[in-house]
PAZAPA-4460 file (N, C-alpha, C; in steps of 0.05 Angstrom, whole numbers, plus 32768, in hexadecimal, padded with zeros to 4 digits):
% residues 147
    n_x    n_y    n_z   ca_x   ca_y   ca_z    c_x    c_y    c_z   seq   type   mol
   7EFC   809E   8387   7F17   80A3   837D   7F20   80BE   8388     1      M     A
   7F37   80C0   8393   7F41   80D9   839F   7F4C   80EB   8389     2      S     A
   7F4D   8104   838F   7F58   8118   837C   7F76   8115   837A     3      T     A
   7F83   810A   838E   7FA0   8106   838D   7FA7   80F1   8378     4      T     A
   7F98   80DB   8378   7F9D   80C6   8365   7F99   80CF   8349     5      A     A
   7F83   80DE   8344   7F7E   80E7   8329   7F93   80FB   8320     6      S     A
   7F9C   810C   8332   7FB1   811F   832C   7FCB   8111   8324     7      T     A
   7FD2   80FC   8333   7FEA   80ED   832D   7FE7   80DF   8311     8      A     A
   7FD0   80D5   830C   7FCC   80C7   82F3   7FCE   80DB   82DB     9      T     A
   7FC1   80F1   82DE   7FC3   8105   82C8   7FDF   8110   82C5    10      S     A
   7FED   8112   82DB   8009   811C   82DA   801A   8108   82CB    11      A     A
   8016   80EE   82D1   8025   80D9   82C3   801F   80D9   82A5    12      E     A
   8005   80DC   829F   7FFE   80DD   8283   800A   80F5   8275    13      A     A
   800A   810B   8283   8016   8124   8278   8034   8120   8273    14      S     A
   8042   8113   8286   805E   810E   8282   8063   80FC   826A    15      D     A
   8053   80E7   8267   8056   80D5   8250   8051   80E4   8236    16      R     A
   803C   80F4   8236   8036   8104   821D   804C   8117   8217    17      A     A
   8057   8124   822B   806D   8137   8227   8086   8129   821D    18      G     A
   808C   8111   8228   80A3   8102   821E   809E   80F9   8201    19      A     A
   8086   80F1   81FB   8080   80E9   81DF   8083   8100   81CC    20      S     A
   807A   8117   81D4   807D   812E   81C2   809A   8136   81BE    21      R     A
   80AA   8133   81D3   80C6   8139   81D1   80D4   8125   81BE    22      R     A
   80CA   810C   81BD   80D6   80F8   81AC   80CA   80F9   8190    23      Q     A
   80B5   8108   818C   80AA   810C   8171   8090   80FE   816A    24      G     A
   8089   80EA   8179   8070   80DB   8172   8065   80CC   818A    25      T     A
   804C   80C7   8189   803F   80B6   819E   8042   8099   8197    26      F     A
   8045   8093   817D   8046   8078   8174   8060   8072   8166    27      Y     A
   806C   805C   816C   8087   8057   8163   8089   804A   8147    28      R     A
   8074   803F   813D   8076   8034   8122   8077   8016   8121    29      G     A
   8065   8009   812E   8063   7FEC   812D   805D   7FE3   8111    30      D     A
   8065   7FCB   8108   805E   7FC2   80ED   8041   7FC3   80E6    31      P     A
   8030   7FBF   80FA   8013   7FC1   80F5   800B   7FDD   80ED    32      G     A
   8018   7FF1   80F8   8012   800C   80F0   801A   8011   80D3    33      M     A
   8031   8007   80CC   803B   800B   80B0   8029   7FFC   809C    34      W     A
   801F   7FE5   80A4   800D   7FD7   8092   7FF3   7FE6   808F    35      S     A
   7FEA   7FF3   80A4   7FD2   8004   80A3   7FD7   801B   8090    36      W     A
   7FEE   8029   8093   7FF4   8040   8082   7FF6   8037   8065    37      V     A
   8005   8021   805F   8008   8017   8044   7FED   800E   8038    38      L     A
   7FDC   8003   8049   7FC2   7FFA   803F   7FB2   8012   8036    39      H     A
   7FB3   8028   8045   7FA4   8041   803D   7FB1   804D   8023    40      R     A
   7FCB   804E   8022   7FD8   805A   800B   7FD3   8049   7FF2    41      I     A
   7FD5   802F   7FF4   7FD0   801E   7FDC   7FB3   801F   7FD4    42      T     A
   7FA1   8022   7FE7   7F85   8025   7FE0   7F7F   803E   7FD1    43      G     A
   7F8B   8054   7FDA   7F88   806E   7FCC   7F95   806D   7FB0    44      V     A
   7FAD   8061   7FAE   7FBA   805F   7F93   7FA9   804E   7F80    45      L     A
   7F9E   8039   7F8A   7F8D   8028   7F79   7F74   8037   7F70    46      T     A
   7F68   8046   7F83   7F51   8056   7F7C   7F57   8069   7F66    47      F     A
   7F6E   8078   7F68   7F75   808B   7F54   7F7B   807E   7F39    48      F     A
   7F87   8066   7F3A   7F8C   8058   7F21   7F71   8051   7F13    49      F     A
   7F5E   8047   7F23   7F45   803F   7F18   7F36   8058   7F0D    50      L     A
   7F38   806E   7F1A   7F2C   8087   7F10   7F38   808F   7EF5    51      F     A
   7F52   808F   7EF3   7F5F   8095   7ED9   7F59   8081   7EC4    52      V     A
   7F58   8068   7ECC   7F51   8052   7EB9   7F35   8056   7EAD    53      H     A
   7F22   805D   7EBE   7F07   8061   7EB4   7F07   8079   7EA1    54      V     A
   7F15   808E   7EA8   7F16   80A6   7E97   7F23   80A0   7E7C    55      L     A
   7F3A   8092   7E7C   7F47   808D   7E62   7F37   8079   7E52    56      D     A
   7F29   8066   7E5E   7F19   8053   7E4F   7F01   8061   7E43    57      T     A
   7EF6   8075   7E51   7EE0   8085   7E47   7EE7   8094   7E2E    58      A     A
   7F01   8099   7E2A   7F09   80A7   7E11   7F02   8098   7DF8    59      L     A
   7EFF   807E   7DF9   7EF8   806E   7DE2   7EDE   8078   7DD6    60      V     A
   7ECB   807F   7DE7   7EB1   8088   7DDD   7EB2   80A5   7DD3    61      R     A
   7EC3   80B5   7DE0   7EC5   80D1   7DD9   7ED5   80D6   7DC0    62      V     A
   7EEE   80CA   7DC1   7F01   80CF   7DAA   7F14   80B7   7DA9    63      S     A
   7F0F   80A4   7D97   7F20   808D   7D94   7F3D   8095   7D8E    64      P     A
   7F42   80AA   7D7F   7F5E   80B2   7D78   7F6C   80BC   7D92    65      N     A
   7F5E   80CB   7DA2   7F6A   80D4   7DBC   7F70   80BC   7DCE    66      T     A
   7F5D   80A9   7DCE   7F61   8091   7DDE   7F7B   8082   7DD5    67      Y     A
   7F7E   8080   7DBA   7F96   8072   7DB0   7FB0   8081   7DB8    68      D     A
   7FAF   809C   7DB8   7FC6   80AB   7DC0   7FCD   80A7   7DDD    69      Q     A
   7FB8   80A6   7DEE   7FBC   80A2   7E0B   7FC8   8086   7E10    70      V     A
   7FBD   8072   7E02   7FC7   8057   7E05   7FE4   8055   7DFC    71      I     A
   7FEC   8064   7DE8   8008   8064   7DDF   801A   806F   7DF5    72      E     A
   8011   8083   7E03   8022   808E   7E19   8026   807A   7E2F    73      T     A
   8014   8067   7E31   8016   8052   7E46   802C   803E   7E40    74      Y     A
   8037   803E   7E28   804B   802A   7E20   8067   8034   7E26    75      K     A
   806B   8048   7E37   8085   8053   7E3D   8091   8044   7E55    76      T     A
   80AB   8045   7E58   80B8   8037   7E6F   80AF   8042   7E8A    77      P     A
   80AA   805C   7E8C   80A1   8067   7EA6   8086   805C   7EAE    78      I     A
   8074   805A   7E9B   805A   804F   7EA0   805C   8032   7EA8    79      V     A
   806F   8024   7E9B   8073   8008   7EA2   807C   8005   7EBF    80      N     A
   808D   8017   7EC8   8095   8017   7EE5   807D   801D   7EF7    81      L     A
   806C   802F   7EEE   8054   8036   7EFD   8041   801E   7EFF    82      L     A
   8040   800E   7EE9   802F   7FF6   7EE9   8039   7FE2   7EFD    83      E     A
   8054   7FDF   7EFE   805F   7FCC   7F12   8058   7FD6   7F2E    84      V     A
   805A   7FF0   7F33   8052   7FFB   7F4D   8034   7FF7   7F52    85      G     A
   8024   7FF9   7F3E   8007   7FF5   7F41   8002   7FD8   7F49    86      L     A
   800E   7FC5   7F3B   800B   7FA9   7F42   8014   7FA4   7F5F    87      V     A
   802A   7FAF   7F66   8034   7FAC   7F82   8020   7FB7   7F96    88      G     A
   8015   7FCE   7F90   8002   7FDB   7FA2   7FE9   7FCB   7FA5    89      A     A
   7FDE   7FC2   7F8E   7FC5   7FB2   7F8F   7FCA   7F97   7F9D    90      V     A
   7FE1   7F8B   7F97   7FE7   7F71   7FA4   7FE9   7F75   7FC3    91      L     A
   7FF8   7F89   7FCC   7FFA   7F8E   7FE9   7FDF   7F94   7FF5    92      F     A
   7FCF   7FA4   7FE7   7FB5   7FAC   7FF2   7FA3   7F93   7FF4    93      H     A
   7FA4   7F82   7FE1   7F94   7F69   7FE2   7F9D   7F57   7FF8    94      A     A
   7FB7   7F52   7FFA   7FC1   7F40   800E   7FBD   7F4B   802A    95      L     A
   7FC1   7F65   802E   7FBD   7F71   8048   7F9F   7F72   804F    96      N     A
   7F8E   7F75   803B   7F71   7F74   803F   7F69   7F59   804A    97      G     A
   7F74   7F43   803F   7F6F   7F28   8049   7F78   7F26   8066    98      I     A
   7F90   7F31   806C   7F9A   7F30   8087   7F88   7F40   809A    99      R     A
   7F7E   7F57   8092   7F6C   7F67   80A3   7F53   7F57   80A8   100      V     A
   7F48   7F4A   8094   7F2F   7F3A   8098   7F34   7F23   80AC   101      M     A
   7F4C   7F16   80A9   7F52   7F01   80BC   7F55   7F0B   80D8   102      L     A
   7F62   7F22   80DB   7F65   7F2E   80F6   7F49   7F35   8102   103      V     A
   7F37   7F3F   80F1   7F1D   7F47   80FB   7F0A   7F2F   8100   104      D     A
   7F0B   7F1B   80EF   7EF6   7F06   80F0   7F00   7EEA   80F9   105      F     A
   7F1A   7EE7   80FD   7F25   7ECD   8106   7F2D   7ED1   8124   106      W     A
   7F25   7EBE   8134   7F2A   7EC1   8151   7F48   7EC2   8157   107      S     A
   7F59   7EB5   8148   7F76   7EB6   814C   7F84   7ECD   813D   108      K     A
   7F74   7EDC   812E   7F7F   7EF1   811D   7F8F   7F06   812C   109      G     A
   7F84   7F12   8142   7F93   7F27   8150   7FAE   7F1D   815B   110      P     A
   7FAF   7F04   8164   7FC7   7EF9   816F   7FDC   7EF4   8159   111      K     A
   7FD3   7EED   8141   7FE5   7EE6   812B   7FE9   7EFC   8116   112      L     A
   7FDF   7F15   811C   7FE0   7F29   8108   7FFC   7F31   80FF   113      Q     A
   800F   7F31   8112   802B   7F38   810A   8037   7F22   80F8   114      K     A
   8032   7F09   80FF   803C   7EF3   80EE   802F   7EF4   80D3   115      A     A
   8015   7EFA   80D2   8007   7EFC   80B8   8013   7F13   80A7   116      M     A
   801B   7F28   80B4   8027   7F3F   80A6   8041   7F36   8099   117      L     A
   8051   7F27   80A7   806A   7F1D   809B   8064   7F09   8084   118      W     A
   804F   7EF9   8087   8048   7EE6   8072   803F   7EF6   8059   119      V     A
   802F   7F0B   805C   8027   7F19   8044   803F   7F28   8037   120      I     A
   8052   7F30   8048   806A   7F3C   803D   807A   7F29   802C   121      G     A
   807C   7F10   8036   808B   7EFB   8026   807C   7EF4   800D   122      V     A
   8061   7EF1   800F   8051   7EEA   7FF7   8053   7F01   7FE3   123      V     A
   8052   7F1A   7FED   8054   7F31   7FDB   806F   7F30   7FCB   124      W     A
   8085   7F2B   7FD9   809F   7F2A   7FCC   80A0   7F12   7FB8   125      V     A
   8096   7EFB   7FC0   8097   7EE3   7FAF   8087   7EE8   7F95   126      V     A
   8071   7EF6   7F97   8061   7EFC   7F7F   806C   7F13   7F6F   127      V     A
   8076   7F28   7F7D   807E   7F40   7F6F   8099   7F3D   7F60   128      M     A
   80AB   7F2E   7F6B   80C5   7F2C   7F5D   80C2   7F20   7F41   129      V     A
   80B6   7F09   7F3E   80B3   7EFF   7F23   80A0   7F10   7F12   130      P     A
   808B   7F1B   7F20   8078   7F2C   7F11   8086   7F45   7F06   131      G     A
   8096   7F52   7F16   80A4   7F6A   7F0D   80B8   7F62   7EF7   132      A     A
   80C5   7F4B   7EFA   80D8   7F43   7EE5   80CA   7F41   7ECA   133      F     A
   80B3   7F33   7EC9   80A5   7F30   7EB0   8098   7F49   7EA6   134      F     A
   808F   7F5A   7EB8   8083   7F74   7EB0   8098   7F87   7EA5   135      M     A
   80B0   7F86   7EB0   80C5   7F99   7EA8   80D7   7F8E   7E91   136      L     A
   80D4   7F74   7E8B   80E6   7F67   7E77   80E4   7F76   7E5C   137      K     A
   80CC   7F7B   7E52   80C9   7F89   7E38   80D6   7FA4   7E39   138      R     A
   80D2   7FB3   7E4E   80DD   7FCE   7E50   80FB   7FCE   7E51   139      T     A
   8107   7FBB   7E60   8124   7FB9   7E61   812F   7FB2   7E46   140      V     A
   8122   7F9F   7E38   812C   7F97   7E1E   8129   7FAE   7E0A   141      E     A
   8114   7FBE   7E0C   8111   7FD5   7DFA   8126   7FEA   7E00   142      T     A
   812B   7FEF   7E19   813F   8004   7E20   815B   7FFD   7E1A   143      L     A
   8162   7FE4   7E20   817E   7FDB   7E1F   8184   7FC7   7E09   144      F     A
   8171   7FC3   7DF8   8175   7FB0   7DE2   8171   7F94   7DEB   145      G     A
   816A   7F84   7DD9   8165   7F68   7DE0   8152   7F5C   7DCC   146      G     A
   814B   7F44   7DD0   813A   7F36   7DBC   811D   7F3C   7DC1   147      N     A
***
């Protein structure tokens, strides 16, 4: 390989890198990237929920009265919204995890990964809309009156 060819190649790479830096990023934001980001975020959120859940459940052994007080705070409308968010995060994480396994272990997975991403998006919405309705129903009735 001649030094001229390698110089031209590195100059082209340098021009591309410089252009990318001027535009702000090397990567434009393909849906696969966003599913990767959401998968990591939902995994961390689920981990923190489980951590808090273990701690508040441990209060039963330490102080049942404190446990009862903590559980009472969970009956607020804000916590109800957080619960809906938790269900949405866990559902997305589970569905996307299945998609990731299919991409990794199914021979057609890499070719169909974008289509599978859209399918999990549709399934997520189909499950979350009625789920959120029923989860929020009691809170809305409590806040705005109702039976």
